[in-house]
C-alpha positions in Angstrom: 229.5 71.7 78.2 227.3 69.8 80.6 224.9 71.2 83.2 227.3 70.1 85.9 229.8 72.7 84.6 227.5 75.5 85.7 226.9 76.4 89.3 223.5 75.4 90.6 220.8 78.0 90.5 219.0 79.2 93.7 215.8 77.5 94.8 212.8 78.6 92.9 209.7 80.2 94.4 208.0 76.8 94.2 210.6 75.2 96.4 212.6 72.5 94.4 216.1 73.3 93.3 216.4 74.6 89.8 218.6 73.7 86.9 221.4 76.1 86.0 220.1 79.2 84.2 221.6 78.3 80.8 219.8 75.0 80.9 216.5 76.6 82.0 216.8 79.1 79.1 217.1 76.3 76.6 214.2 74.4 78.2 212.0 77.5 78.1 212.7 78.2 74.4 212.0 74.6 73.5 208.8 74.6 75.6 207.5 77.8 73.9 208.3 76.3 70.4 206.3 73.2 71.1 202.9 74.4 69.9 202.2 72.3 66.8 199.5 70.2 68.5 195.9 69.9 67.7 194.7 70.8 71.3 196.9 73.9 71.5 195.5 76.1 74.3 196.6 79.8 73.8 195.6 80.8 77.3 197.7 78.1 78.9 200.6 78.9 76.5 200.6 82.6 77.4 200.6 81.8 81.2 203.6 79.6 80.5 205.2 82.6 78.8 204.7 84.6 82.1 206.1 81.8 84.2 209.2 81.5 82.1 209.8 85.2 82.5 209.5 84.9 86.3 211.9 81.9 86.3 214.6 83.4 84.0 214.5 87.1 84.6 215.4 89.3 87.6 211.8 90.5 88.1 209.0 90.5 90.6 206.0 90.0 88.3 205.2 89.6 84.6 202.2 90.2 82.4 201.3 89.5 78.8 199.0 91.8 76.7 197.7 91.1 73.2 195.6 93.0 70.7 193.5 92.0 67.7 194.4 93.7 64.5 193.2 97.3 64.8 191.9 96.5 68.2 192.9 97.6 71.8 195.4 96.0 74.0 193.9 93.4 76.4 195.5 91.6 79.3 195.7 87.8 78.7 198.1 86.5 81.3 199.6 87.7 84.6 201.9 86.1 87.2 200.0 87.4 90.2 196.7 89.1 91.2 198.7 92.2 92.2 200.2 92.8 88.7 196.9 91.9 87.0 195.2 94.8 88.8 198.0 97.2 87.9 197.9 96.1 84.2 194.1 96.5 84.1 194.5 100.0 85.7 197.0 100.9 83.0 194.5 99.8 80.2 191.7 101.7 81.8 193.8 104.8 82.4 195.0 104.7 78.7 198.6 105.5 79.7 201.7 103.7 80.7 205.0 102.2 79.4 203.2 99.0 78.2 200.8 100.9 75.9 203.7 103.1 74.6 205.8 100.1 73.8 202.9 98.6 71.9 202.1 101.7 69.9 205.8 102.7 69.2 206.8 99.0 68.6 209.9 99.6 70.8 211.1 98.6 74.3 210.4 101.0 77.1 212.1 101.2 80.5 210.4 103.3 83.2 211.5 103.9 86.8 208.8 104.1 89.5 209.3 106.2 92.6 207.4 108.5 95.0 208.0 111.5 92.7 205.3 112.6 90.4 205.8 111.3 86.8 204.9 113.8 84.1 204.8 111.1 81.4 202.4 108.6 83.0 201.3 110.1 86.3 198.3 107.9 87.2 199.9 104.6 86.1 203.2 105.5 87.9 201.4 106.3 91.2 199.3 103.1 91.0 202.3 100.8 90.2 204.5 102.4 92.8 201.8 102.0 95.5 201.6 98.3 94.5 205.3 97.8 95.4 206.9 98.0 92.0 210.1 100.1 91.4 210.4 99.8 87.6 208.8 98.4 84.5 210.3 97.0 81.3 207.9 96.6 78.4 209.0 94.6 75.3 206.7 94.5 72.2 205.7 91.1 70.8 206.1 91.5 67.0 204.8 89.1 64.4 205.9 89.6 60.7 206.6 93.3 61.3 203.3 93.8 63.2 203.2 94.4 66.9 200.5 92.1 68.4 201.2 92.6 72.1 203.6 93.4 74.9 205.6 91.5 77.5 205.5 93.6 80.7 208.1 93.0 83.3 207.8 94.6 86.8 210.7 94.8 89.3 210.3 95.2 93.1 213.9 96.2 94.0 215.7 99.4 93.0 217.4 99.6 89.6 216.3 98.9 86.0 216.3 95.5 84.3 219.8 94.4 83.5 221.0 94.5 79.9 221.3 90.7 79.7 217.8 90.3 80.9 216.5 92.9 78.4 218.0 90.8 75.6 216.5 87.6 77.0 213.1 89.3 77.3 213.4 90.2 73.6 214.1 86.5 72.8 211.1 85.4 74.9 208.9 87.9 73.2 210.1 86.7 69.7 209.6 83.1 70.7 206.0 83.9 71.8 205.3 85.6 68.4 206.9 82.8 66.4 204.9 80.1 68.3 201.6 81.9 67.7 202.5 82.1 64.0 203.6 78.5 63.6 200.4 77.3 65.3 198.4 78.7 62.5 200.0 76.3 60.0 197.9 73.5 61.5 194.9 74.8 59.6 195.2 76.9 56.5 191.9 78.6 57.4 193.1 79.7 60.8 194.5 83.2 61.1 196.4 85.2 63.6 193.2 87.1 64.3 191.5 83.7 65.2 194.4 82.9 67.6 194.2 86.2 69.4 190.3 86.1 69.5 190.6 82.7 71.1 193.1 83.8 73.7 190.9 86.8 74.7 187.8 84.6 74.9 189.4 82.0 77.0 190.7 84.6 79.4 187.1 85.6 80.0 186.1 82.0 80.8 189.0 81.6 83.1 188.2 84.8 85.0 184.6 83.6 85.4 185.7 80.3 86.8 188.2 82.0 89.1 185.4 84.2 90.5 183.2 81.2 90.9 185.8 79.3 92.9 186.6 82.4 95.0 183.0 82.8 96.0 182.4 79.1 96.6 185.4 78.4 98.7 186.2 81.8 100.2 189.7 81.9 98.8 191.4 84.9 97.2 191.4 85.1 93.3 195.1 84.2 93.0 194.7 81.0 95.1 191.5 80.1 93.1 193.4 80.4 89.8 196.3 78.3 91.1 193.8 75.7 92.3 192.0 75.7 88.9 195.2 75.4 86.9 196.6 72.6 89.1 193.4 70.6 88.8 193.6 71.0 85.0 197.2 69.8 84.9 196.6 66.8 87.2 193.7 65.6 85.1 195.2 66.5 81.7 192.4 68.9 80.9 192.6 72.1 78.9 192.4 75.0 81.2 189.6 76.8 79.2 187.5 73.6 78.9 187.7 73.1 82.7 186.9 76.7 83.4 183.7 76.5 81.2 182.7 73.2 82.9 183.1 74.7 86.3 181.0 77.7 85.6 178.3 75.5 83.9 178.3 73.2 86.9 179.2 70.0 85.0 182.5 69.7 86.9 182.9 70.2 90.6 186.4 70.9 91.8 187.0 69.9 95.4 188.0 72.6 97.9 191.7 73.6 97.9 194.0 72.4 100.7 194.7 74.8 103.6 197.2 77.4 102.5 200.9 77.0 103.6 202.4 79.4 106.1 203.1 82.8 104.4 206.6 82.9 102.7 209.2 85.6 103.5 208.8 88.9 101.6 209.4 88.5 97.8 212.6 90.0 96.5 214.2 90.0 93.1 217.1 87.6 92.6 219.9 89.6 91.2 222.1 89.0 94.2 221.4 85.3 94.2 222.5 84.6 90.7 225.5 82.4 90.1 
């Protein structure tokens, strides 16, 4: 069956028309499997994981958390500044579905509403105040060990659909397999090294994001988008560019004026073919 046999998908948030969903799923899994390269950038890879979740699943935001062996969960990628702050709050509060999914090594669905949640009261209030209505957390498992969590936030009523839960499981598995296969490039490289690298690069990226925010007076989300776009246009590793920006060896020109604000973000269940 060719792509033309499927109805066209709705326009993406970035504007251009998208391929049919089945074709996008195939392209995403191929993209996540393509990690056997010497200049593999774990930070960029994990942001791509979040982007594929946003493109393929009926969600409003996505986040990726990882943990070193016997270490705490840490946020390594987020689809927006809003969800990044909610995820950091969850880690600081030491409660929430994402933490439970990680420790129990099992998916967790949690509805967010104005009612007081007995299970995770502080997280639920914070996430609901940020505009989210439910969370689905899927563990990222590697050789029987849970190394992280894929966190999916919805902004419209109702839990994540069963088909999307299955696809989220597949994306989490693809993430784990890709991190594992990358270690075969070097027999001395371990999963611990990969996770340590991902966490260290996140720190460098956050520093560069803050630097650009202060320099150009943009918000953190726009600063990150500008940093990442510059890296892609110039074929640079995101973490290398971030370190050079902070060190002052690379100067990124100011970003273009922001476009007019888009209409309110909604999930896309009703728009699916």
